[in-house]
C-alpha angles and dihedrals in degrees: 000000000000115000127206120239088248091061093056094043091051091048093051093046096047102042112019091212100124088093133123115281090245130025129189110278096026093111118057136166116284088225114097120234122206088248089064094057095112099031114106138137091247092053103039117095118226114261094263098029091234134098107252119247114266115271126233118245090259092050091049091052091050092048091049089053090048092053092050092047091049093052092044088057092046091053092047092051091045091052090060091064123081113245111249116251092231133046130205123208110248089216110039100015096236109161127203142135113305092247091063090068118075111232124227118191127187140145126259112235090204098070095272098121123217118001115207116189133174133213118225113233090207105051101012095233118143108219138181165335095247088214092060094041090053095055116109117245089255093051092046090051089051090052089058093044093054093041096055093050087067108023135042134197126249121258107283099178098118095046091049092051091050089051090050093050090054087068091068087227125209126220116252095030128105124244131186129219098209115214091006094174124182102286107083142050096213096116093051093043094050092047090051086057092055101263119135097231126157129190118227117205116152094168109095097205091059099039114124097189125231131141093255096056114101122208106182138057091235089061090051091052092050095058093047097216120221093203144001131219134181142177126207091353110101095068091057097059115106089206106026096176092054089047092052091049090050091052093046091053088065094054134078123246113289094017122145134235121196119199121182124191136141085222089086078089129033096274132128088025093151095091125075089214092075101086101172137034108195103214128163117336095004092085091058090044096055091045092051094046091049090049092244133128126225111242099173143354124187137168125204109169108296092347107092119165135189119197116201131186131210117232 
């Protein structure tokens, strides 16, 4: 189908995705520097701070093709490099010969090609893909911006409410739905029941709007939350321990955090955006490293929830 010059100009202006598959700085070391402590996909604003305007069907099709072409190029370039003899766990840092790490391979249903992950023999976490973990914060943010212009999440209201209830909340105290996104009505529903609940969504591409959705850390500090809950968030953090420490710093002593995700097992592995699957000892490891204690863990089908407490 022939497109007018105006179509392409509008597409470039609105979405900034007619860019090279790889740009300098996209790939970074998988080892975390101290300077990266507060850098994470769930705490990095989109480049313009606003949710992009909805795309037309033609624009969505073109962007989907662009994503697939970009990842095809990334995989082809990666295949030219020899695999390192040793691997290091992206969570606990354990290093050993590659063969010591169990390999898990699947396909990304969101145009990302093959996903290869590895399971750490020391802490049990499944991490990867390396290609996603090696993206710079800016490149990872761009992945989410493009993704959410085409795809949306399922309604997570009920799971979020269950995660909230696990906090044993008290009336008259503030609670934060961390990474609230645009795909549930849990914040509004809980507020209608008299709970002082706020959504927190700093990432512009996932922001659903609403006057009770916070976007900055200063806003979080002002409400002085008594507890934090999340659903389908923990597995997206590039540095989950740093993210948990950041949350804990907002809470009083003895406060609870409740984090629900089916990625406490190896489920929903078909998306490249799930960077960690917290199996076995890895739950205890992240709690200990974040100076938190585990109060409760329960699994009910796809609803799996970890409750942590600040010292």
